[in-house]
N, C-alpha and C positions, 0 to 999 in steps of 0.2 A: 613473357607476356601471359596474363591470365586468360584462360579460355572463356568463351561466352557463357558457358554453363556455370563455371565457378563464379563469374561476376554476377550472374543472375541470382545465384544462391546465397550470395553475401548478405543481403538484407534479411533473408529468412533465417540465416544463422544467427545474426544479431538479435532478431526477434525471439528466437528460441533461447538465447542466453538471457534475455530480459524476462522471458517466461519462467526460466529456471530460478531467477532471482525472486520472482513473484511467489513461487512455491516455497522458497526458503523464508520469505518474509511472512507468509501465512502460517507456516509451521512454527516459526519463532514467536508467533502470537498465541496460536491455539494450544500448542503442547504445554508451554509453561502455565497457561491459564488452567488447563485441565488438571495439572499437578497442584496448583495453588488452591483449587477448590477443596482439596483435602488437607493440604499441609500449611496453607497460608503462604505469604510472600517469603521467598528465601533469596539468599545472595545469588544462587545459580539461576533461578527463574528470572530475577531482575536483570541479570546480565544478558540473558537470551532475549528478553523483551526489549532491552535497550539497543540491540543490534538489528532489530527488525526494520526500522525506517531506512537503514542504509541500503538494504536490498530492495526496499519498496521504490526507491528513486529510479533505478534503471528499469524496473518493471513498469512504472508509470510511463516513462518515455517510450518503451516498446509498445505499450498499448496505444499511446497517441499516434505514433508513426504508422501503426498497422491500420487503424481506422480513420486516419486523418483525411483520406480521399472522400469519405462519406460524412465527415463532421464539419468540414469547412471552417469558416472563421469562428463560429461558435465553439467548435472543438478546440481551436487554437487558444481562445480566451480561457476556456474551462481548463485546459491543460496548464496554462501559465499560472492561473490562480491556484490550482491544485498543487503544482510544483512548489510555489512559494510557500503555501500553507504546510505542505509536507516537510519542507526544510525547517520552518519555524517550529512546528509541532514535534518533529523528529528530534530536534535539538533539546526541546523541553523534556521529552520523554527520556532522552539519553541522560540528561542531568538528574531527572527525578529518580531513575532506576539505578544509576551508578554513583550518584553523589548524595542526594538527599536521603536515600535509602539508609545510609549509615549514620544519619544524624538523629538525635532525639527530637520528639515533637516540639518541646520547648525551644530548642535551638532553632529549628525551622521557623517557628512563628516569630522569633526575634530577629532572624536574618532576612526573612522575605519582606522587606520594607521598600518604600519608595516606589519606583515604577515597575517592580518586578511582577507583582500580581496582575496589574492591568496588562503588562506585556504578555504574560502567560495566557490571560483570557483572550487577548487580541489574536495570539497565535492559534488558539482553539477555534475562534470564529473564522479566521481566514481558512483554516484547514477544513472546517465543516462546509463552508460555502464552496470551496474548491471541490470537495468530494461530491457535493450535491450537483454541481455544474457538470463535472466530468462524468458522473454517473448518468445524468440526463443525456449528455452527448453519446455515451456508449449505448444507451437504450435507443436513441434516435438512429444510430449507425446501423443497428441490426446485423452486426458482424460477429457478435458473441452472444452466448445464451442470455435470455432475458432475466432469469432469476438472479444469477450473481450480478448482473448489471443493475438491477433494482436494489440488490443488497448493497452494492457500492454506493448508490445514491441515497440510501436510507440508513443503513447500519453504521457506516463510517462517520457520518455527521453526528449521530447519537454517541458514538464511541468517543468523540472529541470532548464531550461534556460529561458523560457519565463516568469516564475514566477517573475523574477527580473524586468521586464518591469513595467511601471507605470500602475495603475489599469485602465482597459478598459473593453469594451464589449468582446474583444478578450480574455483577461486573465480570465474573469468570465466564458466565455464559455468553455475554456480549463479546468478550475477547475471542471465544471459540467461534462464534458466528462470523466475526470479522475475518478470522483466519481461514475459515471455510470459504468465505466469498473470494478471498485473494487466491487461494489454491485453485478454486473452481475456474476463476477467470484465467489464471496462468495456464492451467492445463488445457483449456479451450484455445488459448492463444498459441500454445505449443503445437497442438494438432492442426490448427489452421495454417500456421507457418510451415509445418512439415508437408502438408498437402500441397501448398503453394510451391514449395521447393521441388517436389516430385514432378509437378505439372510443368514447371519451368525447364527442368532437365529433360523431360520427355519431349517438350517443344523443340529444344535445341538439337536433340539427338535424332529427331525423326526426319 
């Protein structure tokens, strides 16, 4: 049978794992973008960027569970919209970085017909709305630093639309800002979960 202290610390451990995923997600956005600012898009940087959304999913879930007592129903709705948007937008980013990257522009223009473009735009809209809502919930919860919370609410929605622009210093800078926001939030979440874990263990052992 698990001890009370180990049972109490299990949610904090899961939160820290989610925070670690958030750090990885942010680094997989920021570091390739910093390289691309000098080299342009490469096969390696595209691969790393394509993997970032996979780590963002458990991070988003960890953030939601951590602050859900303070966000209530609004936070639940924001999380759901953000989760759906992240799934759609992450899938689009994966295809763009690992499939379309290897196609010529003429081939891409010829193949992206029918509902493909509207579907991609819709995924960006859902992602942007979800990030704005979840960022607002994080700001209202006041459980994590304000600056990255505002960054989540503002920078990530911009990221959803400006990512379609041709590669430039602006798009690379926006990637880096988004990466910093995710790493900042993830680090704050890790520290909060660790502090909660230590407090729980101390309460059970005292």
